N, C-alpha and C positions, 0 to 999 in steps of 0.2 A: 521492420527488424525481425519479426517472427518468420517471415518467408525466407529472408536471407539466411537466418540461422538454420532453418530447416534444410536449405540447399547446401550449406556448409557441412552439416552433419551427414547428409547423404553422400557428399563428395568424399568425406573421410572414410565412410564405409566402403565405397567403391575403390578407393586407393588401396585399402587393405586387401580387397579381393583381387584386384587387377595389378598388383605390384609386380614390377619386373626390374630387378636390380642388376646392374652391370657397371664395370669400371670404364671410365672414359676420360682419362687425365687431360688430353688435349682438347676435349669438347668437340671432336670432329664427328663422332658417331651419332650424337644426340639428334641432329636434324634429320638423320637418315633412318633412325629407328622410329617407326610409327607407333608402336606399342602393341599391347594385347588386343586381339581382334574384337573382343567383347566391348572394349572401351572406344572402339571406332565406329560403332553403330548406335542408332537411336530407334528402338522399336516404336511402332505406331501406337501401341497401347498395352496395358498390363494384361489384357485378355489374350494376347497372342504370345506373351513372354514364355510360357511353358512350351508351347509348340516350337518356337524358334530355338530354344535351348536344346530340344531334342533333335531338331533338324541339323543344327550345327555340331552338336556333340562336342568332342574334344577339340575340334577346330576353334571353338569359341575362345580357348585359352592359349592358342598359338600366337607367336609374336610376329608381327608384320614388319618387314624391313624393305627399303627401297630397291635393293638388288642383291644378287648373290655375293658380290664382293663385300658388302656390309655384313652379310650373314657370316661369311668366313672370318672377317675381322672380329666380330662378336665372339665367335667360338674360340678363336685363337688368343685374343687379348682382353676380352671383356670380363674374364674371371667370373663367369656365371655361377651363381650359388645353387642352382637347381637345373635339372635337365629340361630343355625346352625344344619345341619344334618351331623352326623359323619358316616364315612364308615370304620368300623374295618376290616382290611385285613384277620383276622382269622375267621370272621363270614359272610362276604359278599358272596352272591351267584353269581358267575360269570355266565353270560348268553351268550351262543354262539349258533349260527345257525349251525345245523349239516351239515356235508359234502354233504349229498345227496341233501338237499335243496339248498345249495350254487351252486352245480353243475347244478341243474335244473334251477335255476335263471339265471345263466350265459348263458345257452342254449336258454332260452326264450328271453333274451335280445339280444343275438347275432342274432337270427332269424329275429329280427326287426332292425338289424343294430345298436344296442345300447350296453350299458354296465351296468352291475349290480354286485356290489361287497359289501361284508360286510364292514360296516363303520370302523371296527377295522383295516382293511388293510391300512387305510389312516392316521394312527397315530403311531408315534414312542413313546416308553416309556421304562422305566427300568423294568427289570424282577420282582423286589420286589413289584411293585405296579400293576402287571398284573391283579390280580383278580378285583381290583377296575376299571381298564380301560375296562376290558371285561364286567363288570357290566354296564358300561355306553354306550359302543359302540358295544357290541357284538351281539345285537339282532335285528338290523335293517340293511337294505341294502341302499347303495347310488347308484342312477341311473342317467344316463346322461340326461334324459328327462322325462316329465310327461307321454308320450306315453309308454315308457319303464317301468316306475314305475307302471302304471296301469296293464300292461300285466303281470308283475312279481308278484305284490302283490296279484292279484286275481287268479293266476294260482293255481289249486287244489293241486299241489305238492310243492308249496312254501308257500303261505299264511303267508307272513311276511310283516311288515311295511316297506315301501319304501320312501325314501326322495330324491328329485332331487337336483342337484347342486345349484339351486336357493332357496332351502329351502322349496319347496312345498312337501306336504305329501299325500301319498296314503296308506290308512290303510285297510287291508282285512276285518276288522269288518264293513266296509261299508262307511267310511268317507273319504272325500277328502278335502284338504285345500290348498290354494294358492292365487295367485293374485300378486299384486305388492310386491316387496321385502321389508320387514320391515326395517325401518331405524336402522342402527347399527348391523343388523344381520351379523354375521361372523367377527365382529370387534375384539373381544377378541382373538379368535384363529388366526385371520389374523395378529394380532400384534406378536404372537408367531412365525409365519412364518417369519415376517420381522426381528425379533430379531435374529433368526437363520441365516438368510441371511446376516445381518449386522455383526454378529460375524465372519461368514465365510470370509467376505470381509476383515475385520480387520486382521484376522489371515493370509490371503493371502498376504496382503500388508506388514505385519510384517515380513513374511518369505522372501518376495522379497527384503525388505530393508536389512535384515540380510544377505541374499545371496550376495547382492551388496557390502555390507561392507566387507564381507569375500573375495570377488573377488578383491576389491580395496586393501586390505592388502596384498594379494598374489602378485598383480602387483607391489606394492611398494617394497616388499621383493625381487622380481625378478629384479627390476630395480637397487636396492642396490647391489645385487650380481653381476650384469653386470658392475656396476661402480667400484666395487672392482677389477674385472678382468682387466678392462681397466687401472686401476691405477698400476697394477702389470706389 
């Protein structure tokens, strides 16, 4: 019960953060509106949550829809209560770092005892929203330290934006940003990790309880069978 309650509490917090209200009297739009991008991914761990939020930036809170027609219908008839940016899956341009640059980035990082991987590697998602997730996480690298980020970002054969686990940014266009970690950075994606862990714990406890109940019934049946034999 504790794990299930924890999962329910986290889900409530996420609903408040990722809420997207619109009107759909005929119920035709709902299956075609995938939701806020942040709610469509599962980070690999809380340690990368801050970096992933910096990589995606505002894209994290854009709304994914199946196509441009759905987006138009939402804007015209959905009576949206706030301004939103829509990401139609049939129009969005997925952005991915090519294999050559990724390989070079990994070599540069390894030479310094570090690690550099495309942010996309740190999120799980359904295939149907792949284009939107690649659009948000496919064009930047996550590095273990600022030293690694500098070396990778400014390498002539890489030249890609790098973000550290703390959320500091090294951009090959010549900018660096960092310092103390901003309050709340990584909180949203961190909650998604917590939710996944809580659900996993609840499922494990549920399976354990079910297995115990099955074993108990089997033991009772066995005892009953032995009692019948003794009676005979």
